[in-house]
C-alpha positions in Angstrom: 78.1 134.0 99.4 75.7 131.7 97.9 76.4 128.0 97.7 75.0 126.3 94.6 74.2 122.7 95.1 72.6 121.9 91.7 73.9 120.4 88.5 75.5 122.5 85.8 74.1 122.5 82.3 77.2 120.6 81.0 76.7 117.8 83.6 73.0 117.5 82.6 73.8 117.4 78.9 76.6 114.8 79.4 74.3 112.6 81.4 71.6 112.8 78.7 74.2 111.8 76.1 75.3 108.8 78.1 71.7 107.8 78.7 70.9 108.1 75.0 73.9 106.0 74.0 72.9 103.3 76.5 69.2 103.2 75.3 70.3 103.0 71.6 72.8 100.2 72.4 70.1 98.2 74.3 67.6 98.7 71.5 70.1 97.5 68.8 71.0 94.5 70.9 67.3 93.6 71.5 66.6 93.9 67.7 69.6 91.6 66.9 68.4 89.1 69.6 64.9 89.1 68.1 66.3 88.6 64.6 68.5 85.7 65.6 65.7 84.1 67.6 63.3 84.2 64.6 66.1 82.6 62.4 66.8 80.0 65.0 63.1 79.0 65.3 62.9 78.8 61.5 65.9 76.5 61.3 64.6 74.4 64.2 61.3 74.0 62.4 63.1 73.0 59.2 65.3 70.5 61.0 62.4 68.8 62.8 60.3 68.7 59.6 63.2 67.3 57.7 63.6 64.5 60.2 59.9 63.8 60.1 60.0 63.6 56.3 63.0 61.3 56.4 61.2 59.0 58.8 58.2 59.0 56.5 60.3 58.1 53.5 62.0 55.3 55.4 58.6 53.6 55.9 57.7 53.7 52.2 58.3 51.2 49.5 61.2 52.7 47.5 61.6 52.3 43.8 64.0 53.9 41.3 62.7 57.2 40.0 60.1 57.8 42.7 59.3 61.5 43.1 56.9 63.0 45.6 56.2 66.4 47.0 53.9 67.9 49.6 53.7 70.2 52.6 54.3 69.4 56.3 54.3 71.8 59.2 53.7 74.7 56.7 56.9 73.8 54.8 57.0 72.6 51.2 59.1 69.6 50.4 59.9 67.3 47.5 62.1 64.2 47.3 63.4 61.9 44.6 64.7 58.3 44.9 67.5 56.9 42.7 68.7 53.3 42.8 72.5 53.5 43.2 73.3 49.8 43.4 71.7 46.4 43.5 73.4 43.1 44.4 72.4 39.5 45.1 73.6 37.6 48.1 73.2 34.2 49.7 72.9 33.9 53.4 73.5 30.5 55.1 72.1 29.4 58.4 73.9 27.7 61.2 76.8 25.5 59.9 75.9 22.6 62.2 72.4 22.3 60.7 73.5 22.9 57.2 70.4 24.9 56.4 70.3 28.2 54.5 68.2 31.3 54.7 68.3 31.8 51.0 69.0 34.3 48.3 68.2 38.0 48.8 68.8 41.2 47.0 70.4 44.3 48.5 69.2 47.7 47.2 71.0 51.0 47.8 68.9 54.1 47.2 70.0 57.7 47.2 67.3 60.0 48.4 67.5 63.7 47.6 65.2 65.8 49.8 64.4 69.5 49.3 62.8 71.3 52.2 62.1 75.0 51.6 64.9 75.1 49.0 67.5 73.4 51.3 69.0 70.2 49.8 69.6 67.1 51.9 70.9 63.8 50.7 70.9 60.4 52.4 71.1 56.8 51.6 68.7 54.0 52.4 69.5 50.2 52.2 66.7 47.7 51.6 66.7 43.9 51.5 64.4 41.7 49.6 64.2 37.9 49.8 64.2 36.1 46.5 62.4 32.9 45.9 64.9 30.4 44.7 64.0 27.2 42.9 65.9 24.1 44.0 66.5 21.5 41.3 64.9 18.2 42.0 
């Protein structure tokens, strides 16, 4: 009697099927990971660029109707400024001295920013001192 110590054809085919399923599953998972990583990097770039543009806008002199566009970090952007509200106020100094700081205006601007087709809106408040004439 001979004793066979090898694998049968069915065992070999079954192991090849299991190996193929494992390789296909790993390949699909790797492709999904790569796709999500590319999307995440793109969103991170848009987020950082948007914050940089917002900082840039906050340093500029804002006026109603201002519109600008450009490119930063390879991303196209445009923004527009709209005056939402304007009020006057009077600020007094310390009560014991009886002095005042003076009149000033408060401006509330709404800024609409488009970065690569994504719309962001934020508000910016500005203060402007007004020269007041004191009667003699």
